[in-house]
C-alpha positions in Angstrom: 105.1 79.8 54.9 108.3 81.2 56.4 106.3 83.9 58.2 104.2 81.2 59.8 107.0 78.9 61.1 106.4 79.9 64.7 102.6 79.2 64.3 103.4 75.8 62.6 105.8 74.9 65.4 103.2 75.8 68.0 100.6 73.7 66.2 102.9 70.7 66.1 103.1 70.8 70.0 99.4 71.4 70.6 98.1 68.4 68.7 97.1 70.2 65.5 100.0 68.5 63.6 99.1 64.8 63.4 100.8 61.8 61.9 98.6 62.2 58.9 99.9 65.7 58.4 103.4 64.4 58.7 102.8 61.8 56.1 101.4 64.3 53.6 104.2 66.8 54.2 106.7 64.0 53.8 105.3 63.1 50.4 105.3 66.8 49.4 108.9 67.2 50.4 109.9 64.0 48.6 108.2 65.2 45.4 109.9 68.7 45.7 113.2 67.0 46.3 112.7 64.8 43.2 111.8 67.8 41.0 114.8 69.7 42.3 117.1 66.8 41.5 115.6 66.5 38.0 116.2 70.2 37.4 119.8 69.9 38.5 120.3 66.9 36.1 118.8 68.9 33.3 121.0 71.9 34.1 124.1 69.6 33.8 122.9 68.3 30.4 122.2 71.7 29.1 125.6 73.0 30.2 127.3 70.0 28.6 125.5 70.5 25.2 126.2 74.3 25.4 129.9 73.8 26.2 131.0 74.6 22.6 129.1 77.9 22.8 130.4 78.8 26.2 132.1 82.0 24.8 128.8 83.2 23.4 126.9 82.3 26.5 129.4 84.3 28.5 129.0 87.4 26.3 125.2 87.3 26.4 125.4 86.9 30.2 127.0 90.3 30.4 123.9 92.0 29.2 121.7 93.4 32.0 118.8 91.2 32.6 120.2 88.2 30.8 121.1 85.1 32.9 122.8 81.9 31.9 119.5 80.2 31.6 118.2 83.0 29.4 121.3 82.8 27.2 120.7 79.1 26.7 117.1 79.7 25.5 118.1 82.6 23.2 120.8 80.5 21.5 118.4 77.5 21.2 115.7 79.6 19.6 117.6 82.0 17.2 120.8 80.0 16.7 124.2 81.5 16.2 124.2 82.3 12.5 123.0 85.8 12.1 123.4 85.7 8.3 119.7 84.8 8.1 119.0 88.1 9.8 120.7 90.8 7.7 119.9 93.5 10.3 118.8 93.7 13.9 115.4 94.8 12.6 115.0 91.6 10.7 115.5 89.7 13.9 113.1 91.8 16.0 110.5 91.4 13.3 111.0 87.6 13.2 110.7 87.5 17.0 107.6 89.8 16.8 109.2 92.3 19.1 109.0 95.1 16.6 106.1 97.6 16.7 103.6 97.1 14.0 100.1 98.1 12.8 97.7 95.5 11.5 95.5 96.8 8.7 92.4 95.2 7.1 90.1 96.7 4.5 91.7 100.1 5.1 91.0 99.9 8.9 93.9 99.8 11.3 93.7 97.1 13.9 96.0 96.4 16.9 98.0 99.6 16.7 101.3 99.0 18.2 100.7 95.3 18.4 103.7 93.1 18.3 101.8 89.9 17.4 102.2 86.6 19.1 105.8 85.8 18.1 107.9 83.2 19.7 106.5 82.4 23.2 109.9 81.3 24.5 111.7 84.4 23.3 108.8 86.6 24.5 109.2 85.1 28.0 112.9 85.4 28.1 113.1 89.0 26.9 110.1 90.0 29.0 111.9 88.7 32.1 115.2 90.2 31.0 113.5 93.6 30.6 111.9 93.4 34.0 115.2 92.4 35.6 117.1 95.1 33.7 114.5 97.7 34.9 115.9 97.2 38.4 119.5 98.0 37.4 121.3 101.3 37.2 122.2 100.7 33.5 121.3 102.0 30.1 118.6 99.4 29.5 117.3 100.0 33.0 117.0 103.8 32.4 115.4 103.1 29.0 112.7 101.1 30.7 112.1 103.8 33.3 111.9 106.6 30.7 109.4 104.7 28.6 107.3 103.5 31.6 106.8 107.1 32.8 105.4 108.1 29.4 103.7 105.0 28.1 103.3 102.5 30.9 105.1 99.5 32.1 103.8 97.0 29.5 105.0 99.1 26.5 108.3 99.7 28.4 108.8 95.9 28.9 108.3 95.3 25.1 110.5 98.2 24.1 113.3 97.3 26.5 113.1 93.6 25.5 113.5 94.7 21.9 116.5 96.8 22.8 118.1 93.8 24.5 117.4 91.6 21.5 119.2 94.2 19.3 122.2 94.0 21.6 122.1 90.2 21.2 122.1 90.5 17.4 125.2 92.7 17.5 127.0 90.3 19.8 126.2 87.3 17.7 126.9 89.1 14.4 130.4 90.3 15.4 132.7 87.7 17.0 134.8 90.5 18.5 131.9 92.5 19.9 131.5 92.8 23.7 128.7 94.4 25.6 129.6 97.9 26.9 126.9 99.6 29.0 126.4 103.3 28.0 125.2 104.1 31.5 122.0 105.5 32.9 123.0 109.1 32.0 123.4 108.4 28.3 120.0 109.8 27.3 120.4 113.0 29.2 123.8 113.6 27.8 122.5 113.1 24.2 119.5 115.5 24.6 120.0 118.8 22.8 120.3 121.7 25.4 117.7 123.8 23.5 115.2 120.9 23.6 115.8 120.4 27.3 115.3 124.2 27.9 112.0 124.1 26.0 110.8 121.0 27.9 111.6 122.7 31.2 109.8 125.9 30.2 106.7 123.9 29.1 106.7 122.1 32.5 106.8 125.4 34.3 104.2 127.0 32.1 101.7 124.1 32.5 100.7 125.0 36.1 100.3 128.7 35.0 103.8 130.2 35.6 105.3 132.8 33.2 108.9 132.0 32.5 111.6 134.6 31.7 115.1 133.4 31.0 118.1 135.7 31.8 121.5 134.5 30.6 124.0 133.8 33.4 126.7 136.5 33.7 
């Protein structure tokens, strides 16, 4: 409605905005104000209950895409004791963020399906992946690389899973802190010969013939 403020103001002075409209809008504003106040009160309660875990919340908040609210939900859903999850893989499987293939009577079903999992965690890590995708970080670059090859939906799941793995490490090791590897990490790790082959294939695909001459 912000784009229509001028139109609304003009309507108010030309008789289109009546006392009835004012009454309805007043009720809507009062309701919105009450909801805002309720949310603020809940935020205070959540922060109070999470105070003993403030150090964990702060560490999780350092991960790209994870906000304070996300950190609260993560701790509420998976807890702080990672002894129940011997490896990060156990946690991603429990959260249904690990790739899987359903098979019945020898027939594969739902290839790549992650199952239903925990709806609250799915929402948190989906939003975290979407937020991280907009950053110039390792998770952000991971999303973009996968999205180019396999689409945004798979990239969201894969990036969300990667963020959950980071969460597992931070909660498993009291001394661990998040350190971003940077958006150039993938390129730096790719073998030069493989990069060369990839470039040659890309040039040969349109019909070019590639000849490589070593630099002097």
